[in-house]
N, C-alpha and C positions, 0 to 999 in steps of 0.2 A: 144360742144359735151355733150351728156347726161352723168351724173355721173354713170348711170347704164352701159353704154357702155365702160367706161374707164377700168374696170377690165377685160372685155372681150378682149379689144385691147391689154392690157398688157400681158394677158395670151397667146394670139395669137403670139405676138412678142417673148415671151420666148420660146414657142414651135417652132417657125420658126428658131430662133437662134440655139436652141439645135439640130434641124433637119439638118440645114445647116452645123453645126460643125461635126456632125456624117457623113453626106453625103460626104463632101469635105475633111475631115481630119481623119475620122474614129475614132473620140474621143467622149467620153461622156462629156456632159457639166456640170460636177460637179465642182463647184467653188473651193472647198478645194483641189481637185486633180489638177486642173489647176494652182492654186496658189502654191501648194506644189511642183509641177514640175519645178517651176522656180529655185529651189535650187538644182535640180538634175544635172546630167552630161550628159543628153541626147542631142546629137548633132542636131541642127536644130529645137529644140522645143521652145526655148526662145521667138522668134519673135511672133508667133501666140498666145502664152500664154499672153505676155505683151499686145498685141493688144486686146485680149478678155477682160482682166481685165481693161485695159484703157477705153474700150468702156463702161463697166459697170459704172465706176466712172464718166467718161466724160458725159455719157448720163444722169446720175442723176444730175450732176452739171448744165448741159445745161437746163434740165427741171426745175431746181430750179430757174434759171435766167429767162427763157422764160415764165413759167407757174407755179409760186411758190405755188399757192393754191392746186395744185395736190398732193403735198408732205405732206400736213397736217400742224400741228402747228409747231412753231419753238422752242417749249419747249424741252430742252435737259436735260437729267438727269445729276447728278454730275459725275465727273470723276471716282470716286470710283465705281459707278454702271457700268460705261462703261468698266472699267478694269475687274471687276468681270464677266460681261456678256461675254466679249471677251475670257477670260480664260475658262469659262464654255462651250462656243461654240467650242473652240479648243479641249478641252477634249472630248466633246460629238462627235465631228467629228472623232476623232481618235478611240473612243470606237465603234462607229457605222460604221466604215469602209467607211465613206463618209458623205457628207453633205445633207442638205434638197434638194438642187437643183439636186444633183446626184441621190439620191434615189427617191425623190418625183416627179420630172419631168421626168427624163430619165429612172430610174429603173421601175417605175410604167408603163410607156409607153411600156416598153419591157416585162411586165408581170412578173417581178422578185418578188418572194415570200419574199426574204430577204429584198428587198426595201419596200414591203408592211408593213412588221413588223417594219422596221426602221422608216418609215413615221408615222405609228400609235404611235410609241414610242416618236418621236419628238413632235407630236401634243399634246399628253397627257402630256408630261413633260412641254411643253410650257404653257398649260392651268393651270396646277398645280402651276407652278412658278408664273404666274400672280396672281392667287388666293392668294398664300402665301404672296407675296410681298405687295399686296394691302390690303388684309383683315387681315392677321396675323401680319405683320410688320407695317401696316398702312401707307404705302408710295405709292404715285402716280407715283414715279420715276421709 
């Protein structure tokens, strides 16, 4: 498959999964909300949430085994960077009342102004962070 078609296929699959979750479950496919809901006390919610998150992880692992070059290089940053990145994502998700998938995929598709502003903020912050880490701190990690 052409490398130009892979992002299109990935985007179509993300859109399809978000649409199916909304159609059949009435839920928005925001990963932070799905994961956060695992710790709540909502009856009958745990199963579909675990299945959704398991599919995300399992799909990536399967792709890594079957077609490893699609996931890029195997360079992994140090554990300090991973911990810092995870904490910053968690804080940003709480401050933004949702994650990039909830706002960027589902919120924009619904025409939410709040999601538009949140997505612009996510993208600008990500770009500034990459610039700062690579050019100010001088790290490729």
